[in-house]
C-alpha positions in Angstrom: 32.8 -47.0 42.9 34.4 -47.7 40.3 31.7 -47.9 36.8 28.1 -48.1 36.8 26.6 -51.5 35.9 24.7 -52.3 32.9 21.5 -51.7 35.1 22.8 -49.0 37.1 23.8 -47.3 33.3 20.3 -48.0 31.6 18.3 -46.5 34.7 20.3 -43.8 35.8 20.3 -45.1 39.6 23.2 -46.3 41.4 23.8 -49.4 43.1 20.5 -50.8 41.7 19.7 -55.3 42.2 21.5 -57.4 44.5 24.9 -55.1 45.1 22.1 -52.5 45.6 20.3 -54.7 48.0 23.3 -55.5 50.1 24.8 -51.5 49.7 21.0 -50.9 51.1 21.6 -53.2 54.7 25.3 -51.9 55.1 24.0 -48.3 55.2 21.2 -49.1 57.5 23.1 -51.0 59.8 25.4 -47.4 60.0 22.8 -45.8 60.7 22.5 -44.2 57.5 20.4 -44.1 54.2 20.7 -42.9 50.5 18.6 -39.9 51.2 21.4 -38.5 53.3 24.7 -39.9 51.3 25.8 -39.1 47.8 26.8 -41.8 45.3 28.8 -41.3 42.1 31.4 -43.2 40.3 34.6 -43.0 38.8 33.3 -43.6 35.4 30.3 -41.9 34.7 29.2 -44.7 31.9 29.2 -48.7 31.8 32.3 -50.4 30.1 31.8 -52.2 26.4 31.3 -56.0 27.2 31.3 -55.7 31.1 34.8 -55.8 31.3 36.8 -53.7 33.8 37.7 -50.2 33.0 40.9 -49.0 31.2 43.7 -46.6 33.0 42.7 -44.1 29.7 39.0 -44.2 30.9 39.3 -43.9 34.5 41.8 -40.7 34.4 39.7 -39.0 31.8 36.9 -39.0 33.9 38.7 -37.9 37.0 38.0 -34.3 36.4 34.8 -34.4 36.6 34.8 -36.5 39.9 37.4 -33.4 41.3 35.0 -31.3 40.0 32.0 -32.8 42.1 34.0 -33.2 45.0 34.9 -29.5 44.9 31.4 -28.5 44.9 29.9 -30.9 47.6 33.0 -30.7 49.6 32.5 -34.0 51.1 33.7 -34.3 54.8 34.0 -37.9 54.4 35.0 -39.8 51.4 34.2 -43.7 51.3 35.9 -45.6 48.2 33.6 -48.9 47.5 36.2 -51.3 46.2 39.8 -51.7 45.4 39.7 -50.4 41.7 38.2 -46.7 43.4 40.6 -46.5 46.4 43.4 -47.5 44.1 42.5 -44.3 42.1 41.2 -41.9 45.1 43.5 -43.1 48.0 46.8 -44.6 46.8 47.7 -46.9 43.4 48.7 -49.8 45.8 46.0 -49.9 48.2 45.1 -53.2 49.1 41.4 -53.5 50.0 42.0 -57.2 52.0 44.5 -55.7 54.3 43.5 -51.8 54.5 39.3 -51.8 54.4 38.5 -49.6 57.0 41.6 -47.8 57.8 41.2 -43.9 57.3 43.7 -40.8 56.4 43.3 -37.4 56.4 43.5 -34.7 52.9 43.1 -31.6 53.2 39.7 -30.8 55.2 38.4 -34.5 54.5 38.6 -38.2 56.2 39.0 -40.9 53.5 38.1 -44.6 53.6 37.8 -47.5 51.5 35.5 -50.8 52.0 34.5 -53.5 50.2 32.4 -53.1 47.0 28.8 -54.8 47.9 29.1 -56.8 44.7 32.7 -59.0 46.4 30.5 -59.3 49.8 27.7 -60.8 47.4 30.6 -63.2 46.1 32.6 -63.6 49.4 29.8 -63.9 52.7 32.7 -64.0 54.5 33.6 -60.4 54.2 30.3 -58.9 55.1 31.3 -58.8 59.3 34.1 -56.8 58.0 31.7 -54.9 56.2 29.6 -54.2 58.8 31.8 -53.3 61.6 33.7 -50.6 58.4 30.2 -48.9 57.7 29.7 -49.0 61.6 32.8 -46.5 62.0 31.7 -44.9 58.9 28.3 -44.4 60.6 29.9 -42.7 63.6 32.1 -40.5 61.5 28.9 -39.0 59.7 27.1 -38.3 62.8 30.0 -36.9 64.4 31.1 -34.8 61.6 27.6 -33.4 61.4 27.7 -32.7 64.8 30.3 -30.5 64.2 29.4 -29.0 61.0 26.2 -28.2 63.4 28.2 -26.6 66.1 30.2 -24.2 63.4 26.9 -22.9 62.0 25.9 -22.2 65.1 28.6 -19.6 65.5 28.1 -18.0 61.9 
């Protein structure tokens, strides 16, 4: 996601409140749980006045995000919302047209989905989000299976 909200910043836990409950429902629909994934934000703190992050703020946090990615070596990255997708996938990413599409970079698959708070503002997006998360769950299971197979040969 782009940045922690005020409650997330306060509590130090990502996706609390209504957006967090929506996110948990989508994960459950995909057959996943928070314990199986790693959640991070582009910005590491809540922007003042609940405003959108400025470009210089996003740019200053990107080295930390790159380092997280380097350490974790994820096989799948899911951007939650347009801001994250434009920062991670492509600056001209259009979430309404491209959500749920996949690209491959290095040894990682990337996609973007509607941000849970966008679904709360526009419930008509939930069905698309559920389909996108179904595919995320399928790819996670497939990726996990491939990882386990490769471990058998070590």
